[in-house]
C-alpha positions in Angstrom: -2.7 42.0 5.5 -3.8 39.3 8.0 -6.5 38.1 5.5 -3.9 37.7 2.8 -1.6 35.6 5.1 -4.4 33.4 6.2 -5.6 32.6 2.7 -1.9 32.0 1.6 -1.5 29.7 4.5 -4.7 27.8 3.4 -3.3 27.4 -0.1 -0.1 26.0 1.2 -1.9 23.6 3.5 -4.1 22.3 0.6 -1.0 22.0 -1.6 0.8 20.1 1.1 -2.1 17.7 1.6 -2.5 17.2 -2.1 1.2 16.4 -2.7 1.3 14.0 0.2 -1.8 12.2 -1.1 -0.6 12.1 -4.7 2.9 10.9 -3.7 1.7 8.2 -1.4 -0.8 7.0 -4.0 1.9 6.8 -6.7 4.3 5.0 -4.3 1.6 2.5 -3.5 0.9 1.9 -7.2 4.7 1.5 -8.0 5.3 -0.9 -5.1 2.2 -3.0 -5.9 3.1 -3.3 -9.5 6.7 -4.3 -8.6 5.5 -6.8 -6.1 3.0 -8.4 -8.5 5.7 -8.4 -11.2 8.2 -10.1 -9.0 5.7 -12.7 -7.7 4.5 -13.6 -11.2 8.1 -14.1 -12.3 8.9 -16.6 -9.5 9.4 -20.2 -10.3 6.5 -22.6 -9.9 8.3 -24.3 -7.0 7.9 -21.0 -5.0 4.1 -21.4 -5.1 4.5 -25.1 -4.0 6.4 -24.1 -0.9 4.7 -20.9 0.1 0.9 -20.9 0.8 -1.2 -18.4 -1.1 -2.5 -16.9 2.1 1.0 -15.9 3.1 1.6 -14.2 -0.2 -1.7 -12.3 0.0 -1.0 -11.4 3.6 2.4 -10.0 2.7 0.9 -7.9 -0.1 -1.7 -6.5 2.4 0.9 -5.8 5.0 3.3 -3.9 2.6 0.5 -1.9 1.1 -0.9 -1.1 4.6 2.5 0.5 5.5 2.4 2.5 2.3 -1.2 3.6 2.7 -1.3 4.3 6.4 2.1 4.9 7.9 3.9 6.6 5.1 1.5 9.6 4.8 1.6 10.2 8.5 5.4 10.0 8.7 5.7 12.3 5.7 3.2 14.8 7.1 5.1 14.9 10.4 8.4 15.4 8.7 7.1 18.2 6.5 5.5 19.9 9.5 8.8 19.7 11.5 10.8 21.0 8.5 8.4 23.9 8.0 8.5 24.8 11.7 12.3 24.8 11.8 12.5 26.8 8.6 10.0 29.4 9.9 11.9 29.6 13.2 15.2 30.2 11.5 13.7 32.8 9.2 12.3 34.7 12.1 15.6 34.5 14.0 17.6 35.7 11.0 15.1 38.4 10.3 15.2 39.7 13.9 18.9 39.3 14.3 20.9 39.2 11.1 24.1 38.3 13.0 22.5 35.0 14.0 23.0 33.9 10.3 26.8 33.9 11.0 26.3 31.5 13.9 24.1 29.1 11.9 26.9 27.8 9.7 29.1 26.5 12.5 26.1 25.2 14.4 24.9 23.2 11.4 28.4 21.8 11.0 28.6 20.8 14.7 25.0 19.3 14.5 25.9 17.3 11.4 29.1 16.0 13.0 27.1 14.9 16.2 24.4 13.3 14.1 26.9 11.3 12.0 28.8 10.3 15.1 25.8 9.0 17.1 
């Protein structure tokens, strides 16, 4: 039983990493193509006022955020979501009455989150 769970966990980890890599690659491609399309549709006076180095630097900075920071943030978010889901599952499995308390707790948490 333990071997089955370990291999299933490995499959989910590989699937998670693949989806993050694929999603971040596709978002980088979409943002780069939109950026280049918008810059190429600018008036010629734009290129007279803005140095070429600043445009290239902006492309590099935006794509750096997509390539470096987005995958890390997404991975942290998915890890947190999975840990919370697993904790709630274990609590509900161990004490089914806890499920009744989750609904008001979620409503209170949502209200506090919107308020602050």
